[in-house]
Every structure is written in structure tokens, then in C-alpha cells.
C-alpha positions in Angstrom: 111.6 125.9 122.3 112.6 122.4 121.2 114.7 120.5 123.7 116.9 117.8 122.2 118.6 115.5 124.7 121.9 113.9 123.8 121.5 110.5 122.1 121.8 107.3 124.3 125.1 105.5 124.4 125.2 102.1 122.7 125.5 100.4 126.1 122.5 102.2 127.6 120.4 101.6 124.6 121.2 97.9 124.5 120.5 97.6 128.2 117.1 99.2 127.7 116.2 97.1 124.7 117.3 93.9 126.4 114.8 94.6 129.1 112.1 94.9 126.4 112.8 91.3 125.2 115.2 91.7 122.3 116.6 88.4 121.2 114.4 86.3 123.5 110.9 84.9 123.3 108.4 87.6 124.3 105.1 85.8 124.2 102.9 86.6 127.1 104.4 90.0 127.8 101.8 92.7 128.7 100.5 94.7 125.8 100.8 98.5 125.8 97.5 100.3 126.2 96.4 103.9 126.1 97.5 105.3 129.4 96.9 109.0 129.3 94.6 110.5 131.8 91.9 111.0 129.1 92.3 107.4 127.8 93.5 108.4 124.3 96.0 106.5 122.3 99.4 108.2 122.7 101.4 108.2 119.5 105.0 108.8 118.7 105.6 110.2 115.2 109.0 109.2 113.7 109.6 111.1 110.5 107.3 114.0 111.1 107.2 115.7 107.7 109.4 114.3 104.9 107.4 112.9 101.9 104.5 111.4 103.8 105.2 111.9 107.5 103.1 115.1 107.8 100.0 113.4 106.2 100.3 110.3 108.4 100.8 112.3 111.6 98.0 114.7 110.9 95.5 112.0 109.9 96.2 110.0 113.0 96.0 113.2 115.2 92.6 114.0 113.7 91.1 110.9 115.4 89.2 112.2 118.5 90.8 109.5 120.7 94.4 109.9 119.6 97.1 112.4 120.5 100.6 112.9 119.3 102.8 112.8 122.5 106.2 112.4 120.8 108.0 113.8 117.7 111.2 112.4 116.4 113.1 113.5 113.3 116.7 113.8 112.1 115.8 117.2 110.6 115.6 120.0 113.2 113.6 122.2 110.9 110.9 119.5 110.4 110.9 118.8 114.1 110.3 122.5 114.9 107.5 122.8 112.3 105.7 119.7 113.6 106.1 120.9 117.2 104.0 123.9 116.5 101.0 121.6 116.1 101.9 119.5 119.1 103.5 121.8 121.7 103.1 119.3 124.5 104.9 116.5 122.7 108.5 115.5 123.7 111.0 115.9 120.9 114.2 114.1 119.9 116.2 113.4 116.8 117.3 109.9 117.5 114.6 107.2 117.6 116.7 105.2 120.0 116.5 108.0 122.5 112.7 107.9 122.2 112.7 104.3 123.4 115.4 104.6 126.0 114.2 107.9 127.7 110.5 108.4 126.8 109.1 104.9 126.3 106.4 105.4 129.0 105.0 108.4 127.1 103.5 106.6 124.1 101.6 103.5 123.2 101.9 103.4 119.4 104.4 104.6 116.7 104.2 106.0 113.2 107.2 105.1 111.1 107.4 107.5 108.1 111.1 107.5 107.3 113.1 106.4 104.2 112.9 102.8 103.3 116.3 101.8 104.6 115.4 102.6 108.2 111.9 101.0 108.2 112.9 97.6 109.8 115.2 98.9 112.5 112.6 101.3 113.8 109.4 99.3 113.5 111.0 96.2 115.0 112.3 98.3 117.9 108.8 99.6 118.4 107.4 96.1 118.4 110.1 94.9 120.8 108.8 97.6 123.2 105.2 96.4 122.8 104.1 99.4 120.8 101.5 99.3 118.1 103.0 100.3 114.7 101.9 102.1 111.6 104.6 101.6 109.0 105.1 103.2 105.7 105.4 101.2 102.4 107.2 99.2 101.4 107.2 97.5 104.8 110.9 96.8 104.8 114.0 97.3 102.5 115.6 93.8 102.6 114.2 90.4 101.9 115.6 89.0 105.1 113.7 91.7 107.1 110.4 90.1 106.0 111.3 87.1 108.1 112.3 89.4 111.0 108.8 91.0 110.9 107.1 87.6 110.8 109.1 86.5 113.9 108.1 89.7 115.7 104.4 89.1 114.8 104.7 85.6 116.3 106.3 87.0 119.4 103.9 89.9 119.7 100.5 88.6 118.5 98.4 91.3 120.2 100.0 94.3 118.6 98.0 96.2 116.0 100.0 96.9 112.9 99.1 98.7 109.7 100.9 99.3 106.4 100.7 102.7 104.8 98.7 101.6 101.7 95.9 104.2 102.3 94.3 103.7 98.9 92.9 100.4 100.1 90.1 102.4 101.9 88.6 103.3 98.5 85.3 101.4 97.7 86.6 100.3 94.3 89.6 98.6 95.8 87.5 96.8 98.4 85.0 95.9 95.8 87.7 94.4 93.6 88.7 92.1 96.4 85.2 90.8 96.7 84.8 90.3 93.0 88.0 88.3 92.7 87.6 86.4 96.0 84.1 85.5 95.1 85.0 84.1 91.7 82.6 86.5 89.9 84.9 86.5 86.9 85.8 82.8 87.0 89.3 81.3 87.6 92.2 83.7 87.7 94.8 83.3 84.9 97.4 86.1 85.6 97.8 89.6 86.8 99.4 92.7 85.1 100.4 95.6 87.3 102.2 98.7 86.2 103.2 102.1 87.5 104.4 105.3 85.9 107.0 105.6 88.6 109.9 106.5 88.7 109.7 109.9 87.0 111.6 113.2 86.7 110.1 114.7 89.8 111.1 115.8 93.2 111.1 112.2 94.7 113.7 110.6 92.4 117.2 111.2 91.4 116.0 110.4 87.9 119.2 111.4 86.1 121.2 109.3 88.6 123.7 112.1 89.3 126.0 112.8 92.2 126.0 116.1 94.0 128.4 115.5 96.8 128.7 118.4 99.2 131.3 119.3 101.7 128.8 121.0 103.8 125.9 119.1 105.4 122.8 121.2 106.0 123.0 122.4 109.6 119.4 121.2 110.2 120.2 117.6 109.2 121.9 115.0 111.4 123.5 113.1 108.5 124.8 110.3 110.6 121.3 109.5 112.0 119.8 109.8 108.5 122.2 107.1 107.3 121.1 104.9 110.1 121.9 101.3 109.3 123.8 102.1 106.1 127.6 102.7 105.8 129.0 106.1 106.4 129.3 108.1 103.2 129.6 111.8 102.1 126.4 113.9 102.0 124.7 114.2 98.6 121.9 116.7 98.0 120.6 114.3 95.3 120.1 111.7 98.0 118.8 113.5 101.1 116.3 114.7 102.1 113.8 113.2 99.5 115.5 111.7 96.4 116.6 108.5 98.1 114.2 106.3 96.2 116.6 106.0 93.3 119.6 104.8 95.4 120.1 101.1 95.9 121.1 101.2 99.6 118.2 103.6 100.6 115.1 103.2 98.4 113.3 100.7 96.2 112.8 102.8 93.0 109.5 102.8 91.1 108.6 99.1 91.7 109.1 99.5 95.5 107.6 102.9 95.7 104.2 101.9 94.2 104.2 98.1 94.6 102.3 98.0 97.9 99.7 100.4 96.5 99.0 98.2 93.4 99.8 94.6 94.4 97.7 94.7 97.7 94.3 93.8 96.1 95.7 90.7 94.5 97.0 89.3 97.9 93.8 90.2 99.7 91.8 88.4 97.1 93.9 85.3 97.0 95.0 83.9 100.4 96.9 81.1 98.6 99.5 83.5 97.4 101.8 83.1 100.4 105.3 83.3 98.9 106.5 83.1 95.3 108.7 80.3 93.8 110.5 82.5 91.3 111.2 86.0 89.9 112.6 87.2 86.6 113.2 90.8 85.9 114.2 92.3 82.6 115.9 95.7 82.4 118.4 97.3 80.1 121.4 96.7 82.4 122.1 95.3 85.8 121.3 97.7 88.7 124.6 99.2 89.8 126.2 99.5 93.2 124.8 102.9 93.8 121.6 103.4 91.7 118.5 101.4 90.7 117.8 100.8 87.0 114.7 101.3 84.9 112.6 100.6 82.9 111.9 97.2 84.3 109.5 94.3 83.6 109.3 91.6 86.2 107.4 88.4 86.5 106.8 86.9 90.0 105.4 83.4 89.9 103.4 81.5 92.6 102.5 77.8 92.8 98.8 77.4 93.4 96.4 74.4 93.8 92.8 75.6 94.2 89.7 76.2 92.1 90.4 79.9 92.2 93.1 79.6 89.6 93.1 78.3 86.0 96.5 76.6 86.2 99.0 75.3 88.8 101.0 78.6 88.6 99.9 82.2 88.9 102.2 84.9 87.4 102.1 88.5 88.4 103.7 90.7 85.7 104.9 94.0 87.3 106.2 96.9 85.2 107.5 100.3 86.0 108.1 103.5 83.9 104.6 103.3 82.5 105.2 100.2 80.4 102.0 98.3 79.7 100.9 95.0 78.3 98.9 95.0 75.1 95.1 95.0 75.1 95.3 91.5 73.6 97.4 90.3 76.6 94.8 91.7 79.0 91.9 90.3 76.9 90.3 93.7 76.5 89.4 95.7 73.4 90.9 99.1 74.1 94.2 100.5 75.4 94.4 101.7 79.0 95.5 105.3 79.7 96.0 105.3 83.5 99.6 105.2 84.7 99.1 103.1 87.9 97.0 100.0 87.3 96.1 96.6 88.7 94.7 94.2 86.1 93.6 90.6 86.8 92.8 88.4 83.8 90.3 85.7 84.6 88.5 83.1 82.4 85.2 85.0 82.6 86.5 88.5 82.2 89.2 91.1 83.1 89.2 93.3 86.1 90.9 96.7 85.7 91.5 98.8 88.8 93.1 102.3 89.0 95.1 103.2 92.0 92.4 105.4 93.5 89.7 102.9 93.1 88.1 103.4 89.7 87.0 99.8 89.0 86.0 98.5 85.6 85.2 95.0 84.2 85.7 93.8 80.6 83.4 90.9 79.6 82.5 89.7 76.1 84.0 92.8 74.5 82.0 95.2 76.7 83.1 97.4 79.6 81.1 97.9 82.8 81.5 99.7 86.1 82.7 97.1 88.6 80.7 98.4 91.6 77.5 98.1 89.6 77.9 94.3 89.1 74.8 92.4 90.4 75.1 91.5 94.1 77.8 94.1 95.0 77.3 95.7 98.5 77.5 99.3 99.3 80.9 100.2 100.8 80.8 102.6 103.6 83.4 105.3 104.3 86.6 103.9 105.8 89.3 106.1 107.2 92.6 104.1 106.8 94.5 105.9 109.7 91.5 106.0 112.0 90.9 102.3 111.6 94.4 101.7 113.0 93.7 103.9 116.0 90.4 102.2 116.6 91.9 98.7 116.6 94.8 99.9 118.9 92.1 101.0 121.3 90.2 97.7 121.1 87.5 98.6 118.6 87.7 96.0 115.8 87.2 97.5 112.4 88.3 96.7 108.8 92.1 97.0 108.7 94.0 97.0 105.4 96.8 96.0 105.6 98.2 94.5 108.9 101.8 93.5 108.7 100.9 89.8 108.2 99.5 90.8 104.8 102.1 93.6 104.3 104.8 90.9 104.3 103.3 89.1 101.4 102.7 92.3 99.4 106.2 93.7 100.1 107.8 90.4 99.3 106.6 90.5 95.7 107.7 94.1 95.3 111.1 93.6 96.8 111.8 90.5 94.7 111.1 92.5 91.5 113.4 95.2 92.7 116.3 93.1 93.9 116.3 90.9 90.8 117.3 93.9 88.7 120.9 93.0 89.8 120.5 89.8 87.6 118.4 90.9 84.6 116.9 88.2 82.4 117.7 85.4 84.9 115.0 83.4 86.6 115.8 83.3 90.3 114.2 80.4 92.2 113.2 81.7 95.6 112.9 79.8 98.9 111.8 82.2 101.6 112.1 79.6 104.4 115.8 79.4 103.6 116.2 83.0 102.6 117.9 81.8 99.5 117.8 81.7 95.7 118.3 78.0 95.3 119.8 78.2 91.8 121.9 81.3 92.4 124.5 81.6 95.2 125.6 85.1 94.2 122.1 86.4 94.4 121.6 84.8 97.8 124.9 86.4 99.0 124.3 89.9 97.6 120.6 90.8 97.5 118.8 89.1 100.4 120.2 91.0 103.4 122.5 93.8 104.4 125.2 94.4 107.0 123.9 96.9 109.6 126.1 99.6 111.0 126.8 99.1 114.6 124.1 100.5 116.8 121.4 100.5 114.1 120.6 96.8 113.6 117.0 95.7 114.1 116.2 93.7 117.2 115.8 90.0 116.8 112.9 87.8 118.0 112.9 84.1 118.7 
């Protein structure tokens, strides 16, 4: 039987979180460690099934030194199903209750919920000194990127990991080494595209409303909305079509951005924050839904021998739009629907999402992992690497939040700029402002959080 306690009052939750250091400097606070009798990492899973929650939870639980000790989900059916696999875990439907009533029962948190609730939950976890595995994109708002950076500064010993599991593939790790090592010469530009969004179960592709007077009895609709304004229930929004909605998801560019952009940022440390973004789409994104197809260019200033010029543009497309072979300096079209392409002076690197790596040089194609001098890449379990690092065993970790911030920033800028198609927006992250566009600064950088669901702040 699943026992669900009543949610905490706002006063009791604020009292608990204040003790954890919300809004104050928390440097030097003790780090949570595995504290179960058998020394395992105790993990709270938030979003236990959904679109990716089951995979995350099961992968972490398969580590011999990890155990799921808590389950949290706004869907009672999902909670009951997950509890079958973890009968000893505590259960609750409100993540705030997990931290106010069960905080001593877990050391780490999996955040596998819709995009709009990422920041409030993962920052709450960090404020309570919990290691965090957070799904992509890392956050939903540009201002939340800075919140995460402030949390990382305040909590430097926490182990964090973005849900870009494809980075474990040998081809993707090899692509980083090729680019970072300059094996193809100086980088000129990158072309990245995804087939998303599509007419599938994950998108409200037709952008239709299906308001219902009856909320499914298994769903706590108020908790699902979380930081967003109250609104009627729509079956074409919840439980899984939220990616198409402006207030809840990040459409195709945000859905796939962290899976395709990551290699570029791991290869080039100089790409810290872009100076501009320009997104072209058929019409401005509306108040309710995202728009597609979109083509976006995110531009970075650079000043090193790794680059052929003083700027480095990343061209990012959705809806399976692609550059021409001539633009990519290759001799044949590309058929894959999710690609990362980096054009360099000495050749072009083409990388499929799952790691198939190819190199075009002098009109000929070769397998990237067969380039002279390439190492053998051993097996890397993305989820287990996070557990290992949480327990103090240092292994390759792709991608901790410090890198996830850079990756997510590019994806979010492309998404948010669809409100102002065809306009170059000059971005200054330190000021959280588009310096040439007051309306963009006012409307697409941050959100108003519903009372009780705002992320904690660090200073």
C-alpha cells in the first residue's frame, strides 16, 4: 500500500528550507554522504516513470552500490507502479514534502520531470546538500542558468550530471578528442539539426486544445503545474505532450539540443557564453505554443588558435532541416535526422546522435574512430558514472552542471528567440539582458513563479 502524507504548509516548508541555507551563503556546509547501513548511495527519484523517469531510475538502481529509497510523483498510478520495484522506499506526490519530511533518507536526487519544474526541484535538492542527476534541458528559463551557477559556487562538492546519456558512446567521446586536438585544423562553424518535433506521442504537433472539465483522478494537477500559473487541465498538455507548450517545454530545439550540442562545448572550452542569437521561423512563437520549423544561429566571440576567425557560429535547425553539402564542405547529402557537424579548415566532422562518427577530407569519407592515433574507448555507463562520483570514485562524467549550463544556454537562446524571428538579439548573460532589445529582456529571460514553487536562491 502506498502511503501519501499531506503536503507541507508553505510556512513549514520555508522554515525547513531556510535551515538548509536558502538565500544565504552555504560554502563550507557538510556534504551529504551515503549513510545507509550498507554504505550505498540512497537516491530519491522524482518523476518515476513519465517519458524518461523509469529509464533513469532503473539505470541508477542497477548500480550495485545504489538504492532507491524514495519515490515522488504527481501521478499516483506511476507512483504505485514504481513502488512495486522499490517496496521499501518512502512515497510522496509533492517534492517539497520529500525535503521537509524525509530529507534524512536520501543522499542524491534524480529529477526526471517536465522542463518547467527542473530548476525549482534541482535547486531545492542542491540547497539540501543532495547530489543531483537532472534531465535535459537543464532548466527552462535563461535566468535559471545563473541560479544554477550560483548554486554550484555555493555547493562546490556536490556531484551533478545532466541527462545527456548519449555522451557515453565511443564515437561522441572520440569526436571531442578529434576537435580538441585540432586533428582537422581550425574550426570554422558548426551545423546541428534534429528531426524533432514530430507527430508523435511527445508533442502536441497540431497545437490543439483539449480542455477537459475532469482531471484524471490519478493526477494532482496543481502539483503538475508547479511554478506555472493555474489553468484548466488539457489532455494535449499532460501527461506527456508538454514539449510543444511555451510555458512548459522547449519544443524540438530544447528537446534535442543537449544531446547534439554537447560535443561542441566539450571540445571547445572557449565557448563560454554567446554574444548573439538570431532565429528564423515562419511566425513568432505564440503565448501558448512554440513554433516550427526554426533555424537559429548562436554566435560566440573567440580568440584562440582553435578557431579560424574571431567568431564561431553554431547553426541549429529543427524539423529535419539541413544545410547543403556545399555548406558542410562534403560531397554527399546526409540522411540522419539528428546530427552534429563541425566544419574545420582541414575537414568536416559528422556525428550521429548515437555516436556514428565520420570524417570528410579531400572529397573522401572515413570512419572517425579509425583515424591514426585514436585511443580505444572503454565502456562507460552514464548513470553509473554519476553514482560512482557521488560515492567518491572519480570517473569520466559527462556532463556535470557546469558544462550543462553552457550547453543548455545555447539551446534555450535558440528557443526563446522564436518570439522575435529574424531579429539578431545581442545577449549579455552577466546582465541577463538582450542589450539591444528591451522587450526581449522583459519577456523571454525569466518567469514569475507561483507562490510556493519558486527555486531557492543562493548568494
